[in-house]
N, C-alpha and C positions, 0 to 999 in steps of 0.2 A: 627858480634859482639856477637852473641850467638851461641855456638857450641852444637850440638846434638850428643852425643857419643852413638853409637849403640853397645850394648854388646849382644853376643849370650848367651841366658839363659842356653843352654845345656852345654856350656863350662865354663861359669863363667868369671870373670874378669881376663885377662891375662896380661903378661908383656908389650905387645905392647899397650894395652889399657891404662896402667899406664904411658907409655911414651907420649901418646897423651894427657892425662890429665895434665901432667907436662907442655907440650907445651901450652895448653889452659890457664893454670894459669900464665905461664911466659909472655904470651901476653895479660893478663888481660881481658880475654873474659868471658862472661857469660857461664854457663854450665848446661846442662840437660842430665842426663844419661837415655837412653832408653834400657830396657832389653827386647830384642825381642825373639820370639819363646816361649813365656810364656805358650802357649797352649800345648807344648810338655813336659812340666815339670810335674812330678807326685807330686801333692800338698798334704800337710798335713795342720794342723791348722795354723801354723805360718811359712810357707815356704817363703813367701814374706818378712817377718820381718827378718828371718835369712839371706836371700840373701842380703837384704839392709844393714844389720849390717856388713856382710862380705865385701861388696863393700866400705862402709864408713871406715872400719878399715884399708883397704889397701890404701885409699887416704888421711889419716890423715896427717897433722892437718886440712886441708880444708875439712870439712864434711857437710857444709851447702849448699846443692844443691838438687833440686828435682830429684827423681828417679821414672820413669814410667815403669810399667810392661805391655808390649804390645804384640800383635800378628799381624803381617802384613797380613798373609794369612786369618785370621778370622776377620780382621779389629777391633780387640779388643782394645779399649781405644786409638785408633790413633787420634780421634778428640780432645782428651785432650792435645795433643802435642802443638797445636797452642795456646790454652788457657795458657798453662804453659810458652810458649815462650813470650807471652804478659806480663805475670806476672814478669818473669825474666828481660825483657826489662824495665818495670816500675821500678824495683829495681835498675837496672843499671843507670837509668836516675834520680833517686831520689836526690833532693837537700834539705838539711836540713839547716835551719836558724842557724847562729852562736850563737844567744842567746839561742835557744833550745838545741843546742849541748853542750854549756857550762853549762846550768842548769843540764842536765842529766849526762854528762861525768865528770864534776868536782866533782860531788857528788860521783861517782864511784871511782875516784882517791882519794878522801878524805877517803873513806871506806878502801881502800887498796892502800896506796901510793907506789911509786916505791922504791925498796930497796936502801939504801944508799950505796955509793961506795967510798972507801978510806976515810971514815969519812965525806963525803960531802952528805948533804941531797938534794935530787932532788925535786924541786917544779915545778909542771906543772901549768902555769899561765892561759892559755886559749887554746881553740881549735877552728879551723875553717875548713870548707870544701874547698878544692882547686878547682878552676874553670877548671877542666879537665873532660873528658868524663867518665872515670872510677872513681868510688867512692874513693876519696883520701882525707885524713885528715891530717892536720898539727897540732901537739901539740907543743906549745911553752913552753920551760922550761929552767932552768939555766944550767944544765949539760946534754945535749942530748947524748953525746958520752958514758955516763955511763949506759944508759938504754939498757937492754939485751933483747934478743929474747923472752924468756918466758913472760916477762911483756908486750911486744907488742902483743903477742897472747892473753893474759888476756884482754887487752883493746879491741882488735878486737872481742873477744867472748862477752864481755859486750855490745859492740855496736850492735852486731847481735841480742842480747836479746831485746834491747830497740827499735831498728829500723829494718825494714824489708829489709834485703839484701840477701835473699835466692837465691842461684845460681850465685852470683857475688863475685869475689875476692875483698877484700878491701885493699887499700894501706894506711899504716900509717907511717908518718914521724915525728920524733922528731927534733925540730929545736931550735937553740939558741935564747933566748929573752933577 
């Protein structure tokens, strides 16, 4: 349910790593990236930040996952892996009450409503979490077919701000009400 992707720090993130990440996301699994051989890297003030920024830029739009810089030979930060797995597993199993979802997310939708399509205004009436293992949410609205991908990403990003879903892909569905 949670995948640990091991990246060689001396080589950086490669095309095969990106293929594996797309498989992880396609199968709705939790993800933690482990950058191994961190002891072999010549470090400056912000080497870890630059490496993290490079990895996240290549995996966009899904960038909300933990990255751990480890060294297997020196046993550097390997004990943090299990703590991070527990945290991602909690995020994956998190259930949010419908009333709490509606309080937070309908406020977000009011602040930035979906763009109208063909003169029709889209009104999102309520949201609920679906009873499946992966965090999935159904937004009920009048014209779900007119909601485009950028607005879905906007809603997902606001949900990640309000609720802790680090390391877990979120599925969002817009349905007819």
